N, C-alpha and C positions, 0 to 999 in steps of 0.2 A: 960181502955186505959192506958197502962203502960208506953207509950212513951209520954213525955210532948208535943211533936210536934203535936200529935193528939188532936183535940178539938171537943167536942160534940157540934154540931151546932143546931140540932133539934131532939127531942125525943117525939114522940106521939104514939097513938095506931097503926098508919099505916105507920110511917116513922121514921127511925133512920138515921140521917145524921151526918157525921164526916168530918173534914177538916184536912189536913196534911200540915204543914208549913216546910220551909227549906228543901225541897225535895232533896235527893241525889241519886246517882246511886244505892246504897244498898236498896232503897225503891222500886226498880223495882221488879215486880213479880205478882203473882196471889193473889187477895184478895177475901175473902169469906164472904158473908152475910148469916147468918143462921136464919131461921124462926123456932122457937120451937113450932111446931104443931105435931099432931100425924097422919101420920109420919112426921118427921122433913123435912124441905125443905131448899135448898141452892141455891144461885145464885153466879156467879163468875164474876170478872172483872180483866182483865189482864192489868197492868199498865206498860207502857214503858217510861223510863226517857231519854230525849234527852239532850245533853250537847253541847252548841255552842262552836266553836273553839275559842281559845285565839287569840290574835293578832299574825300574822305570824312573824317569826324570820328569817331574811336573813343573811347568813354568806357567805363571799367571801374569797376565798383562797388568792387572790391578790387584793389589792386596786388599784394599778397602775401596768400596764404591757406594754411591747413594742408591736407595731403592728406586727402581724404575730404569736405571742405567743398564748398559750392556757391557760385558767383558768377555775375554777369551782366555781359555786355558789350553795348554798343549801337554800331552803325555807322550813321551818318547821311550821306546825300548830298543836299545842299540845292539847291533852286531849279533843277530840271531839267525840261525838257519835250521828249519824254515823260519820265515818272518813271523814275528810274534803277533798274536791277536790281542788287540787292546779294546777294553770295554770301560766305559765310564759308569760309575755307580754313585748313587747318593743314598747313604744308609744301605739298606738291603735291596733297593730298587735300581734296576738298570736304566740308564738314561738313553733315549733314542735320539735320532737325528731331527725329529720334529720339535717345534717350539712350544 
């Protein structure tokens, strides 16, 4: 175990268990357990790492505007996997793409 984040949890005749701490996106992928018999045997585990989105950031083109004018607002949720779903709400009603 060359990475210090991997720790040996249990080692016995029929079980080898490891734990991984401080998981990051680079840890995603296929892991292989090899049993050294004749012939050798292998089992695979595909690990997916999920990343919750950070707090949304809202940017407004104009803070104050006159009635009848138009403005733009942008909502961004950074660094999530899978990508976050963003909805605009005004009060308890969802805003749609129509005008």
